[in-house]
N, C-alpha and C positions, 0 to 999 in steps of 0.2 A: 323343494321340496314341502316346503310350507304350505303352498298353492297346493299342493296334491295332499297332504295330510288335510287340508279343510276341504277339503272337495269332497274327499271321501273319509270324512270322520264317523258317521254310522261305521261302515265297513271296519274301520280301524276298531270303533268300539268293541263292535262285536268280536272279533277274533282277539284282543287283546282281554276281555271278560270271559271269553269262553276259556282261552287258555289259562289263565291266571285260577278260575273257577275250577277247572279239569286237575290243575298241577296240586292246588291246597286237598281237593277232594282226594286225588292220589295219594300223596302224601299221607295222610290223617289214613286211609286205606292200608296204605305199608305199615304204616305205624301201629296199628290195631292187628294187623297180621306177623310184624314182630314180637308184639307182645302175647300172644297167641302160643303158649307153649305145650299145648293139646293134652294137657294132663287130665282135664275135666273132660272136655268137649274135644275131640280129635278128626280131623286135623285141628280145625278154630270153630268156632261155636256154629258161623252163620254155617259154613259149611256142611256141617254137623245137622244143622238143624233142616238145610234142605235136603239133604240124604234121609234126614226121618221123615219129610214131610213127602217125599218122592215116593217112598217105601208106602205111607197112608196112602196115596193116590192110586198107586197101582193094586195094593188089596180093595181099595173099594172097586176097581177095573174089574176084581176078580181074580188077581195072578196073584198067588200063593208068595211073597216077596219078603224077603230078609236083608237087614245091612250088616256089615260086622266092616272091623274097622280092618283095612288092608294092611297085613304084617311087613309089607318090604319097602312103601309108599305111602307118601301122606294124604289118604285117600280114604274112602268107605267103598266096600264092596257094595255093588246090588246083585241079590242072588234072586232069581226067577225062578220059582217052581224046582228048587235046587241045582238051576243052572247059572254059573255068571256070567253075567250079561256085560254089566259096564262098574265103570268107577266113578264118582262122586269127587274128583277134584277140585280145591279152591276156582279154578274158572269156571265150575258150572254153575256156582251159587248167585252167578246175575250181577254181581255189587258191582264190576267194572262195565258192566252194560249200562247199569242204572247211573254211576258217574258220570259216561257218555252223553247220557240223557238230561242229567239235570243241569251239565254245566250248556249243551246246546240250551234249553229253556231258561237257563239263568242269561247268557248272552244277547237272547231273545226277549227280554220278559216285559211283563205290561205292569198293570198295578201290584201291589206286593201280595196281597191276598190270592189274587187270582194267579197269579204265578207260582204262590208257594202251593196255594192248592193242586194246582196242576202237574208240580213237580212230586208231591204226593201220593194223587192218584194215579198218575202214571207208573211210577216206582211201584207200587201194588201190582198194577195190571202186568208189567214187565216180569215182577216177581212170581206169579201165579202162573205169566204164561211159559215162563221158566220149567215151572214144576212140572205142568201138564207135558211141556218138551221133553221133557229127561222121561217122565212117566212112558210115553208113545215111543222115544226114541229106544226104551228099554223093551217096550212091546215087541217093536219090529228087529229090535237084535234078536230077541228071545226066537220070534218066528222067522225071520230071515237073516242070520249071521251074515248068507255070504255076501249081502247089500251092506255093511257094517261100513264104508268106506264112502259110500255115496250118502246112507243117511246121516252119519254124525258129522262128516266133511262139508256138504253141500244143502241138502235139504233142511237140518234140521236149525245151523244158524241162518238160513236165508228165512225161517220163521221166526225168532226172536231177533233179526236185525230188521225184517220187515213190520214188526208192532213198532220196533222204535222209530223205524222212517214214518209210517203210519202217523204215530204220536206227533212227529217233530210237524209235519207237512198239517196236520189238523191245528197243531198250537199257530203254525204264521198260518194260516188262514185267519185264525181267531182271531190273531191277534192284528192282522193287517186291516181285517175288517174294522175290530176296534179303534184304530188309528184314524181308518177315515170317516167315522162318526162321528169322532174328536176333532177332529180337521176344519 
């Protein structure tokens, strides 16, 4: 067993680092959600912010959009041209995806500065793409409501997870090249 651990030390280190960072960040996010009572920002600050920013993006695209608190569940109703098209729930705010992204980058880290900058810029990119994803999904649901299932469950998750995958691949290739230069 010891020989296997020594042989696969880098793999074990990657897995343990990934799981540790993911666990800590997930617990911190759960703690944040538990503290969010929704009294000022409903249902929580980040989800509320994403809903407001999605409204701004849709209005910038020329779609008269408003958001209102959902009366029956912890979400924000997104209304395009007086038509209720989508709910912005906690899962739409991209934080869980950003936690996954950051955990992977931390587990495959390089120098602290470059790792931190990449985590930060990648998180901002994921957050921004998520806002565009919500806006485009809302436009799609407004214009093609019968395509709801494929839009929400296939195409738009593919966009956000595709961006994360491309960011990971870029990081791994960049990091691998950096390692070869220093070898």
